[in-house]
N, C-alpha and C positions, 0 to 999 in steps of 0.2 A: 600597637599596642601592648604592653607587656603580658607574658603568659598568665592566665586566668586562675592562679593559686595563690591565696592569700590569707596568713594568721592574724587574727584581730584579738587583741589583748582586752578585754573588758574590765574595767576600773570600777564597774558598780558590783561586780561579783566578788573581787580581791576585796574590796571594802566590807562587803557581807559578810564572806568569811573569814576575816578578821574578827568582825563583830561577833561572828557565831563563835570561834576560838576562844572570845573573853567570855562568853556565855558558859562555856563550858567549864572554864576555871578562874571564876571571878576574882580569885584574891591573888592571883599570880601574874607576874609580870610575862611578857610575850617576846620570844626572839621570833622575828619573822625570818624563817630560813630560805636564804637565796642563792644556796651553793648551785653549781652547773648553770651558772647563768639565770638565774631563778627558775630552776627547772623547765628551761628553755624558751622562758616567755620574754628574758631581756629584763637584766636589772633596771636600766633606765626606763623600759616600760610600766614598770610595776613600781617603781618608787615613789611615786606622788601618792597613788593608792594604799602602798602600806606604810607610809613613812609615820602612820598611827601606833604602830607597834612600840616597844620600849627599847627594842633594839634590834639587829640585823645578825645574822651567823650564817655563816659561810667557810670556804675553805682557802681559797686561792689572795694572796696577797693584792694581786691586780684588781680583784673584785672589790675588796677593802680600799683600793685606791679610788676606784669609780664611786664608790658609796662617799667617799669625803667628797670628791670632786662635786658631787650634786649637791652637796651642802650639809651631809647629814652628820650632825656632831655628837651625836648620842652613843651608847655601847656597841660595838662590833665586837663579834666573838671569832675568832677561828678554831672550828671545832674539832680539827686535828693538830692544833697547835702548829709549832715551826717547824720547817724542815731541814733547816742548818742555822749555824750560830748567827750569820749576819741577818738573818732574819728578824732576830729580836732589835735590831737597829731600826727596822721598819715599823716595828709594835710599838717603838718609843716614839718614833715621828708621828705615828698615825693615831696614838693613844688606843691602839686596840688591846683587847684581853682574849688570853689565848688558852687552850686545853694543853693540861700537861699529862702524859700518859706514859711516860717511860725514865729511865735513869737519864739518859743521854739529853733530855730537854730540860733536867735539873742541873745535869753538868754545864750546859751552855749558859742556864741564867747565873750559874754560880760565878761563871767568866765573864759575864756580861759588864760591862759598864755603861751605867746610865745616872743620869739625875732625877728621873722619874720611874719610883718602884713599879713592879708592874701587877696587875690583876689577873690573876692566874685560876682556872677550873681542874682541880685535881680530878682525874676520871679514875674511876674503879670497874675493873673487869668484875661483875658482879654475875657473871654468867654466859653473856654474849660468846667470850673467847675469841675478841678481836683486837680492839686495844684497851689499854688499861692497868692500873696495878693490880694484883690480886689481893683478894682481901686480907692475907696473912703479911702481907708487904705494904698494904694502903699506910698504916698509921706511920709506919718508917719515912716514907715518901713524903708523908706531910709533915713530918717533924724537919726532914732537910730543908722542905719549902719555907717552916715557919722561920727556920734560924738565918735565911738569905735576907740580907738587906736590899736586894733586887727586888722581893716580893714584898707588896704591900697588905694584899689581902686574898686570902685562900677560899676559892667556893669549892665545890663539891659535885660531881658527875656521873653519872651511868649512863647505860642505853639499852633498853629492853628490846630483846631477841623476840617474843612471843607475844608482846601486846596486840595483834593483830590475828591471835589463834587462840587453840582451847586451853593452852596450859597457861596462859594470862600473865600477869606480873608478879603473883604473889611470893615467888620463890626468892625471885631477884630484889624485889623490894625487902624482903627480910634480910639478905645479904647484905644490901646498902644500909639498911638500918642498924645493923650490928656493927659494921665496918665504919660507920659516920658517928655512932654514937658518944655524946661527949664532945665532939670536936666543934669549934665554933666555923660559921662560913654558911653562904646562902647554898641552896640546893636544887639542882636543874635534873628532872628524871623524864619528862614525858615528851615523847614524839606524837605525832598526830593520833595514831592508833591508842596510845595510851592514854591520852587527852580524852578521846572522844569516849573511849570503852569503860577506862577506868580511873578517870582525873579524881574520884571520890574515895580512892584506895591509895592513892600516891599522893604526900604532901611535897610540893615544888614550889619552890619561890619564884623558879623561872619556867615555863612550858617552852617548847622547841618543835610547834608546826609546822610541817614543811608540805606535804603533799595537801591537806586539807584546804590550806589557803589557795590553792590553785584549783579548788572544785572537784577534786579525785577522790574518790573512799579509799581509806586505808587498809579496809578487810574486804572489798570486793570479791566475790559475789554477796558474802553472807550480808553485806549491806550496801547499798546502793548511796551515790554522793547525796540524792535527796532525801534518801533517809535519815542522813546525819544534817539535812539543811542547808547542804553546800551547793554552790551554784559552778557552773564550769567557767573558768577564766582564759579560756582559750577555745575560739573556734577557728577551724580548719577548712577553708571553703574552696570549690572550684567552679569550673562549667564543663559542661559536654563540650567536647571540641570534634565530635563525630558521632554518627549513627549509623550501626550497620545493619541489614538485615540476614539470619542466619538461618539456614534451613536443618530439618531434622537430619542428625546422625554429623553434622559440621560441627568442629572444634574452634575452641574459642582461646588465643594465646599462646604462650611459650608452652611446649610440652604438651599441647591439647588435654589440659586437665579437664577441661569441661566441656561435655558433649550434650547438643542441643538435643532435646526428647520429640522437640516439634518446632515449628516456625516461628520466630522471635527476633524481636527487636532490642540489640546490645548497644549502650551508650559506652562512648570512652572519656574519659574524665582526665584531666591535664593534673596528676598526681602520681606519682610514682616512690619506689624505694629511697632512691636518691633526693627524694624531699622528706623523709624520716617516716613515710607510711610503711608500714611492716610487709616485708616481701612474702613473710610467712602466713598472713592472711588468705584463709581458704576461701572457697567458694561459700557463700552465704554469710559473709563477714558484712557486718549492716553497713547501711550509707543512705541518706536522704538525697531525693533528688526532688527539685520544687517541692520540698518539705514532704513530700511523700515516703515512707520507709522501704527500701528496695534491699536488694543484696549485691554484693560483688560474684564476679566468674571469672574462674580461671587464677593463672597467676598472675599477681602483681608484676609489671616491668618498671625498668629503671623510671621513667618518664609518664608512664599512662597506668590505666587501670580499667578494667572492663564491669559494667555493671547491668543487670537488669532492668528494663524499662518496661515490662509486662506490666507493673503495680502502677505505670506512670505512661498511659497512651499519649498525653499530649507532650511528653517530653520531646524535646529537638535541640538541634544544634544551638548553642548557647546557653542552656537551661541551667538553673544554679545549683549547684551540690554542696553538700555539708558531708564533711569525712568524719568528723567529732565536732563538740562544742555544743552550742545552744541547739535543743531540741535532738540531741543523738551523745551518750555519755561516753566519753575518752575511755572509761573503764570497760565500756560493752565491746567495743572496736578492738581493745587490747586483750579482752578474756578471749575472743573469736580468735586471735592469732596467738594464742598461747603464752601471753606477757601481760605485763602490768601497765598502767598509766603512765606511771613514773618514768617507763621507758621510751612511750611514745613523745610524750611531753619535752626530754631532755633530748631526743634524737630528731629533734626538729632543726632540718637542714639549713644553714648560711643563707643558702639560695633563696630560701623561700621569704618573700616580702612581708612585713609585720606591720602592723598599724596600732595605733590605740585607738579604742571606744572611750572617751573620758567622760560620757554620760553616767 
């Protein structure tokens, strides 16, 4: 039989989370962000559950190709735009909308030969200082695009740096409003954090939820996923493949980072950092064995990790284990490891088999 490690993608949760997003911004259209192979869930595995979105947003041309092959005929947005001039040929062929965040991309459009003008999203650097035109240069960039026969429609975009924190969106929102004042075109501003925390403060024709669709909180630990009414879209499960008895003073795992204070039973789970589980997860990271909450012990190995069976005296070889998902928030596991749920989702290794729960 195969190794007993499995990722299950829950369609009911994805549909629920999409509905929750629409509830937060009922007047806006929704981009379902499926970059990074749908945050590790797999584009092909989430497509049917998310096809109720108004469009899909991503980074890679091959991911856009996959969406078109699945039968999606609606809008697809390249969030970082194109990376070289010939990418515009693919945009024309697949009818892709794309961000424009620098002069080079405008230059490429000016040289592009196409019979189908492009829909572009001009990006403003409103304070994150990552991609986009500075406020003082934004209108000139807009004018350049508007003069090109290769461009059919121009929309406006920015990205909030602190929507999940105390600073919020007010300053960047003001910069965006001033820079785009009087310019025609649709607006897209809100990521998951802005959508859930500040949707009433940011007028947006399109919203761009990513992590919220997959059932993780964009501002954990301030709010949990359940606080936001979100459901986990992925469960990572395994089984115990060994049980050992440890005496007081004996150590567990590489480096002997955990020392038993008394006699105890230790379970060995078929999951390790080569599967995407965080090696940084310390002793005490939560895990479920037979649905009972317990903790990891010692250092995570490449293919295995150890768990404390004291709270689960009935556990034995073959007992089911939940690493994250239904019953155990991925955010809680990530927080214990000093990271965020985004990292765990997108780091799921290709060797981990995945199935879809279509219910």
